[in-house]
N, C-alpha and C positions, 0 to 999 in steps of 0.2 A: 470415608469423606473426601478422599482425593489426595492430592499431592501434599507432601510436607517439605519444610525448609530445613536444612541441616548444615552444621559447620563441617569443615573438611579442612585437611592439611593440604598443602600444595608442594609439590616437589617438581624437579626439572622434567622428570620422566613424564609426569601427568600434564605438564604444560605442552609438551610434544606428543600427546596422545593422538592416534589417528583412528584406531579400530580395534575390535577384540575386547576380550574381558581383561581389565586393566587390574594388575595386583603390585602394590608398592613393595619394594625389598629393602628400603632404607629405614623403616621402623619410626618415620616422622609421624608424630601425633599432635603437632603444634597447630592447632586451628586457627587458621588466618583467612579464610574465605567461606562464602555461603552459596550454597546450590540448592536445588530442589530435587527431591527423589519423586518420580512420577510413577515408579512401578518396580516390579522385579521379575526374574525369569531365571531359567536354567538352560543351559547349553552344555551338551556332553557331559552330563553329570556334575557341572560346575555351575554353582548358584551365584547370581549378581544381581546388583541394584542397577535400576536404569534412571541415569541421572541427567537432568538438563543443566547446563551451565551457562553463563552469561558472557561468552567470549567471542560469539558470532558463529555463524553457521559455516565458517571456513575451518573451524576447530573440531576436532573429533568427528563424530558421526553425525553430520549436518548440526553441530552444536550440542549433541548428547553424547554420553559415554556409558559404557558398562563397568562396573566396579565390583570386584569380588565381594560376595555378601557372607556374613555370619562370622568374620574375624576382625571386625573393627578396624578394617583397613584403612589408613589416613585418617583415623578417628572419626569415621563416617557415622557411626552408631552411637557416639558420645553425647551428642548436644543438638536435638532436633526439636522444633516448635510446629504448631499448627493452630489453626481456628477454625471455628464455625461460622460460615457466612449468614448474615442477616438477610432475610427475603426483602430485597429492594426492588424486585421485579414485577411481584404481583400488584403492589401498590408503590408507584415509583416514588422515591424519596428524593426530594430537589434541596440544593442549597439556594436560597434566595438571596442574590447579589444586593447588596445595600447601595444606596444612592452614592455613598462616598467611593465605594469600590468601582462604580461605574464610571465616575466622573474624575477618576485619577489620572492627571495628565500623562502619566508613564504609558498609559493605553494608547495614546495617539502617536507615538513615534513608529515610522516604518524602518525597515532595515537599510543598511549602508552597503557599499560605500556610497557617499553622496558626493554629487558633482561640485557642490560649493563647500563641501568639507563640514557642512552642518546638518544635522538631522531634519528630514521632512516630516511635518506633522500632518495626520490625516484628518483628525476630528470625525465627523460624520460622513465624509465623502468616500463614495465607492466608484471604483473605475474597472473597466473590463479587464479581464486577465487572459483572453483568448482572442485570436484574429477572427475576422467575420467568417473567414472560408478556409478549411484546412487544405493544405496542398502538399504535394510530394514533388520535392525539386528534381529527382530522377525519374517522376512517373510512378504509377501504381505497378505492384507485382501481385498479379491476381492468380488465385489457385486455377488449375485446369476447369474446374466446375465450380460454379458459384452455388452458394447455399440455396438461393432462391430458384435456381434451375433443378434442384433435388427436392426440395420440400413444396408439398401442396399446402398452402397457407389457407385453404378453405376447411382443411381437416385437422387444424391445430387444436389442442386443448383449450379450453375457456380460460385458464390461468396457466402461467408457467413462471416460476420464481427460483432463480439458482441459489437463493439464500434459504429456500426450503423445499428441498427436492427430495422427497420421500423421506423426510426426517434428517436430511443431510444438508449442511450448509458449506457450499463450495466457494463462498466469498473471503477474500482476505479481509483483514480488519479496517474498519473505516479511519479516516484520517481528518486532521484539520490543518489546511494549508496556512492558516493564520498564526499559528504559534510555532516557536516561542516568541514571535513578531511578524507583523503582517509581511505576506509575500504573495504575490500575484501568480501563483505556479499552478493554477487549476488545469492549465493545459498539459502538465505533466502528471498531475494527480489522477484525473480521469483515465488517462491512457495506461498508466503503470498499473493502476488498480485492475483494469479490464484485462490486460496481459496476464496478470498474476492469477486473476479468477480463471483464465482459461488454462492455465498450467495446472491449477488444482483440479479442474474438470478432467484434464487429460490424465493427470496421475491417478485419480480416483482411489487414494489411499490414505484412509482415516489414521494409519500408524504413524504418520509422519506429520510434522508441524505444517500449517498452510503456508503457501508460497506468498510473500510479500515483497514486492520490488521496490527498489530506493529510487524516490522521486528527487531526492536531493543530488544524487548523481547526475540526473539528467539536467538539472539545474547548473551544477557545477561545470558540466561540459557544454553548456549552452547549446544542448540538442535540440534547438527550436525556439529558445527564448531564455529568460530569466525570471526574476521575481517582479518584472514589470510587465509579464505577460508572454505569450508565445503561441507558436503553431503545433496543435497536436499531430498533424501529419508527419512532422520531421522526428517526432519520438518513435513512431513505427520505422522509419528509415533508420534510425539509429539502432534501435533493436535488432533490425535485419543486419546491419553491417557489423555492429561492436558487440551485441548483447548487453543485457542490463543485469547489475548484481542484485541480490535481495538486499533489504533494508538494514541488516546487521552489519553490511559492509560500510555503509555511510548513513548514519542516523540523520533524520530531517532536522536541519537547523534554520530553515527560512531565510537563507542569507545567499547573497549573490558571491561568487568567488572570481568573477570576471573572466570566465573562461578558463580557470584552472583545471586541467584534465589530465594531470600526471597520474601515473598509477596509485601514488599514495592518495590522491583526491577521489579515487574510485573504490578502493577497499583497502583499509589499514588495520593495523593493531598497535598499541601503544604499551608502554611498560611504566612502572612505578618510579618516582612518585608523582602524583597528579599535578598538572600545571596550574599555576595560580589564575585566578579570574582575569580574562582579559589580555592574557599572554600566551595564547595558543601558539602563534607564530614562532614564539622563542623556544618552544618545546618541541618542535618536529624531530629533533635529534632523538627523542623518546620514542618515535612512532617509525613504521616501515611498512612498505607495501607488501600484501599478502596474496597468495593465489585465491582464487573464488570461482564458484560456478556461474556461468553466463547463460541468461536466458534470452533466446533468439526468437524472432518470428520468420517462418519461410515463406510468408507472402502478406501483403497489406493493401488495403484498398478503401475506398470512400463509397458511400451509397446514402439513400435517402428513402423516405417513403414507409409507410405501414408494413407492407407485406414484406419488403426487403429486410426491414428491422426485425420483424417477428422470425422470419426465416433463418437469419444469422444468429439470433438469439438461441433458438430453438436447437440449431444444428452444432453450434460452436461456443456459445457462452455470451457473457456480457460484452456489450459494446459501448464504445465512448461517442458522445453526442454534444454537440453545442445547443445552447439555449440564450435567450436573452434573460440574464438575471437582473430582475428590477428591485428597486429598493422595498417595494411591498413584499415581493417573494421573500427577500434576505430577512426581513424584520418582522414579518408577521405569520408566516407560515409554521404551524405547529402540529399540523396532522389533517388526514382526509385528503380528498381530491383537489388539488389546487387548480384554480382558474383565474386567468386574467386576459382579457381580450386585448391583443395587440395586431393591429391588421398587417403591418409589415415588420416582423421581428428583426432586431439588429443583434446577431450572435455576439456575445461578449464573454461567455463563460463555458467551461467545459464540465460535464458529468458524466457519469457511467449509467447505462441503463441495463437492469440486471433481470427483467422480466416483465409481465404484464398480467393484469387481472380483470375482474368484472365485478362491479357491486351489486351484491344480490337484491338489493332494494330498488335500485333506480335501473339496473342494467346497464349502466355507464361502464364503458371498457376504460381502462387506464394503463399508463406505463408505470413501473416501478423504477425509480431512479435513486442513486446514490451520490451524494454531494460530498464535498470535501471541506465542510465547515464544522466538523465536530459532532459527536453523539448527541449533544445537548441541543442541537438544532433539529427542527421537524421530527420526523418518527425515527429517534435514535439515529439520526444522520440521513435517514432516507426521506424520500417524498413521492407522491403519486401525482400524475397529470393526465388528463383526459387523452384519449386516442382519437385522432382524426377531427380535431376542432381548431378554430383559431383562438383558442384560449389556453394553449399549452406551451406559449413562450417559444415557440418554433422548434420544438424538440425532435421533430421528424425532418429537418431541412438539411442537415449536415452531420453525418455520422461517419465513423472510422472503425476499422478492427483488422486484426492480423492472426494469423494462425500460429500456435506456439510450437516450438521445436528447441530440442537441446543442442542440436546439430548446426554447426555455422553454415549457412548457405555458401555453395562453391563459388559463386561470384560476387561474394561481400567484399566490400572495400573498407578495411578497418582504419580508424583515425587514431586509435590508441593501441598499445601493446597488449 
């Protein structure tokens, strides 16, 4: 049936675990923590449980650990639970939001800090979260050979979807930039998602958890903007010079930190007891900066047009593109190929393009896009738009991409330690 949840005792040695098969020698069986067991194995004749913790990817083996099996070490075999999931995907089960829930005034407060010292109320108003044109302050850093110089776009398959590639999904999970409170961070979401997806493609390893990069760090460091919008081009420059940590380093909070980009604002760990609500700043003495893996790009560039988009998608993976997000698109799209005629699109929103397809009934080609408005929007957070028409909200006008690497570029200029 799959993974199970189990209680476990926690010792100092376990908290400092880094690798190998762990065996506690203290005899502690006081269960104080919950983990999930995702499998089991054997190395050199020693049996172990394969455990996933919730302490971030900087702990253990990318957030996992091996614990000796069969001797109830740390009381791991004492108290476990599991459940059989109900099929909610063959026929989707929805919660129908009531009118009272929709009109709650708390829904309309955006994030702070506020210039006037009071909250800003949004109501039904939507504004852009992305500059009209992506820019690179230091110029592009193109690879020696571009994808469109290698790929014959006349010989590409009829469909190509990195979320369904021979039964494998290479995409990181979908996000919602508007929770826990409104934040115009689309410029950071579409870019970090695309970069993460390219790492998943490069690694091509189903035995590890998929990479998901932290958009909140990009917002914290104002690496192109903040919750009021920004420039996707600057995210790639930041990834080139500084690297981006994964999302377990800094969870998305949809808040501006006004450029706070110290090590503790990039990747941290904290200790007991929890901080009282609203008093986070008072509890920083319970937190500390930790080492973390950095995800870089070795090159980055902008492009536009159908052939270049398809070549880059096919050769390297998902790309980030601007669109004009209209009120109709935001509030009425639920599925299918979305079309809205706009003669001169004004780019105001960033999304990721993860592939393309063709409607078998009409022959209409379409882009497969991923938004950052939650999985309840569109087709589980995704959408389709026609290729090569004036009804696709300008999706082919301004795209960016980067080539993933774990190595810091030789001429990178870091702004952080």
